[in-house]
C-alpha positions as CSV (number, residue, x, y, z in Angstrom):
1,X,-59.5,70.8,-35.5
2,X,-61.3,67.7,-36.9
3,X,-62.4,67.1,-40.4
4,X,-65.1,65.0,-41.3
5,X,-67.5,64.2,-44.1
6,X,-70.8,62.4,-44.6
7,X,-73.9,61.8,-46.5
8,X,-77.7,61.8,-45.7
9,X,-79.2,58.2,-46.5
10,X,-82.8,58.8,-45.6
11,X,-84.8,62.2,-45.2
12,X,-88.2,61.7,-44.4
13,X,-89.4,65.5,-43.6
14,X,-90.3,66.6,-41.0
15,X,-89.7,63.6,-38.7
16,X,-87.0,61.6,-39.6
17,X,-83.4,62.1,-40.8
18,X,-80.6,59.3,-41.0
19,X,-76.9,60.3,-41.9
20,X,-73.5,58.6,-42.0
21,X,-70.2,60.3,-40.8
22,X,-66.6,59.4,-41.5
23,X,-63.9,61.2,-39.9
24,X,-60.7,62.3,-42.0
25,X,-58.6,60.8,-39.6
26,X,-60.7,57.6,-38.8
27,X,-60.3,57.0,-35.3
28,X,-63.7,55.2,-35.0
29,X,-62.8,52.6,-37.2
30,X,-65.4,53.2,-39.9
31,X,-68.7,55.1,-40.8
32,X,-71.0,56.5,-37.8
33,X,-74.5,56.3,-38.4
34,X,-76.7,59.0,-36.9
35,X,-80.7,58.8,-36.7
36,X,-82.6,61.7,-35.7
37,X,-86.4,61.2,-35.1
38,X,-88.6,64.5,-34.2
39,X,-92.0,63.2,-32.6
40,X,-94.9,65.9,-32.0
41,X,-97.3,65.6,-28.8
42,X,-99.6,68.1,-27.7
43,X,-97.7,70.9,-29.3
44,X,-94.1,69.9,-28.2
45,X,-91.6,68.3,-30.3
46,X,-89.2,65.5,-28.8
47,X,-85.8,65.1,-30.6
48,X,-84.4,61.5,-30.5
49,X,-80.8,61.1,-31.5
50,X,-79.1,57.8,-32.0
51,X,-75.4,57.4,-32.7
52,X,-74.0,54.0,-33.6
53,X,-70.4,53.5,-34.2
54,X,-68.5,50.7,-36.0
55,X,-67.8,49.0,-32.7
56,X,-67.8,49.1,-29.1
57,X,-64.4,50.1,-28.9
58,X,-65.2,53.3,-31.1
59,X,-67.9,54.4,-29.2
60,X,-66.3,54.2,-26.0
61,X,-63.2,56.2,-27.5
62,X,-65.9,58.9,-28.7
63,X,-67.4,59.2,-25.4
64,X,-63.7,59.7,-23.8
65,X,-63.4,62.7,-26.1
66,X,-65.9,64.8,-24.1
67,X,-68.5,64.5,-26.6
68,X,-71.4,63.8,-24.5
69,X,-70.6,67.5,-22.8
70,X,-70.3,69.0,-26.3
71,X,-73.8,67.8,-27.6
72,X,-75.4,68.6,-24.5
73,X,-74.2,72.3,-24.9
74,X,-75.4,72.4,-28.6
75,X,-78.7,71.1,-27.5
76,X,-79.0,73.7,-24.6
77,X,-78.3,76.2,-27.3
78,X,-80.8,74.9,-29.4
79,X,-83.4,75.1,-26.5
80,X,-82.7,78.6,-25.7
81,X,-83.0,79.6,-29.6
82,X,-86.1,78.0,-29.9
83,X,-87.4,79.6,-26.7
84,X,-86.9,82.9,-28.4
85,X,-89.4,81.8,-31.5
86,X,-92.4,81.4,-29.0
């Protein structure tokens, strides 16, 4: 289990979301800044998700948790879901 909270700092529908997250057990050394940019071109939307940690050590620690695999699995599931909408 991993508890966390956050707040949206910027919402520019439909192309940009910026939020910060803070884990209940703060192993990252502070807030994590997430920026999601959605860009449409020729009927396809590209999602660019940038994650900025409080330090390089925090980023490296997050990468060691298997976070990349978890995020990739989530995006793969989203892709499958979106294919059902076409």
